C-alpha positions as CSV (number, residue, x, y, z in Angstrom):
1,M,158.2,105.5,50.0
2,N,154.3,105.7,48.9
3,P,152.4,102.9,47.5
4,A,151.2,104.1,45.2
5,I,154.9,104.6,43.1
6,V,156.0,101.1,44.1
7,R,152.6,99.3,42.8
8,A,153.7,100.7,39.6
9,V,156.9,100.3,39.6
10,A,156.3,97.0,40.7
11,G,153.9,97.1,37.5
12,L,156.1,98.3,34.7
13,L,158.9,95.6,35.8
14,G,156.7,92.7,36.2
15,A,155.0,93.6,32.4
16,T,158.5,94.5,31.0
17,A,159.7,90.6,32.5
18,G,157.2,89.2,31.3
19,L,157.4,90.4,27.2
20,L,161.2,89.6,28.1
21,W,159.9,86.3,28.7
22,L,157.6,86.1,26.1
23,L,160.3,87.1,23.2
24,C,162.7,84.7,24.9
25,M,159.9,81.7,24.6
26,Y,159.1,82.7,21.1
27,L,163.2,83.0,19.8
28,V,163.4,79.4,21.9
29,A,160.3,77.8,19.9
30,R,161.3,79.0,16.9
31,S,165.1,77.7,17.3
32,G,163.6,74.1,18.5
33,L,160.9,73.6,16.1
34,S,162.5,75.1,12.5
35,A,163.4,72.7,10.4
36,D,165.7,75.0,8.8
37,P,169.2,75.4,10.1
38,A,169.6,78.8,8.4
39,I,167.3,80.3,11.7
40,D,169.6,79.6,14.4
41,P,172.8,78.4,13.0
42,H,174.3,78.3,15.9
43,G,172.1,77.3,18.5
44,Y,172.2,80.8,20.7
45,A,168.8,82.0,20.1
46,L,168.1,78.3,22.0
47,M,170.9,78.5,24.4
48,L,170.4,82.3,25.9
49,G,166.6,82.5,25.0
50,T,166.4,79.0,27.8
51,V,168.6,81.1,30.4
52,V,167.6,84.4,30.0
53,G,163.7,83.2,29.5
54,L,164.3,81.4,33.0
55,I,165.4,84.1,34.7
56,A,163.0,87.3,32.8
57,G,159.6,84.7,33.1
58,R,160.4,84.0,37.2
59,L,161.3,87.7,37.6
60,F,158.1,88.0,36.0
61,A,155.9,85.8,38.7
62,A,157.8,87.3,41.4
63,V,157.6,90.6,41.0
64,L,153.9,91.2,38.5
65,P,151.9,89.8,41.2
66,A,153.0,93.6,43.8
67,A,151.3,95.4,41.5
68,F,148.1,93.9,42.2
69,P,145.7,95.6,45.5
70,A,146.5,93.7,48.5
71,D,143.8,91.5,49.1
72,R,143.7,90.3,45.2
73,R,147.6,89.8,45.3
74,Q,147.4,85.9,46.3
75,T,145.5,85.1,43.5
76,A,147.6,87.1,40.9
77,R,150.7,86.0,42.5
78,R,149.1,82.2,41.8
79,A,148.1,83.0,38.4
80,C,151.7,84.3,37.7
81,M,153.0,81.7,38.6
82,A,151.0,79.0,37.3
83,G,151.0,80.5,33.7
84,F,154.9,80.7,33.9
85,V,155.5,77.1,34.9
86,V,152.5,75.6,32.9
87,S,154.1,76.9,29.5
88,T,157.5,77.0,30.0
89,A,157.3,73.0,31.1
90,M,155.1,72.2,28.1
91,L,157.9,74.7,25.4
92,Y,160.6,71.9,26.9
93,A,158.3,69.0,27.3
94,V,157.7,69.8,23.2
95,L,161.1,70.2,22.2
96,N,162.8,67.4,23.9
97,L,160.0,64.9,23.0
98,R,160.5,65.7,19.6
């Protein structure tokens, strides 16, 4: 298969997973940090956002670096994984320490 096609598909899949991860992070933060019970009355955004967000974030961190040139892949992999781990851990720490 053509390497340009593989990189384009990896970029598209990684970017889509990254956007889904950010959406889930937003839903979890909105649900967990809100004082209004009408925002998420049953807690589904918090529960499903956590599960789907972890899966989408890991997919983002694993797939998106494949869209970069070979000499920059390791740096992209480190940056994506560090961003995923730090952002997710900080959000869940804030929610649990609240």
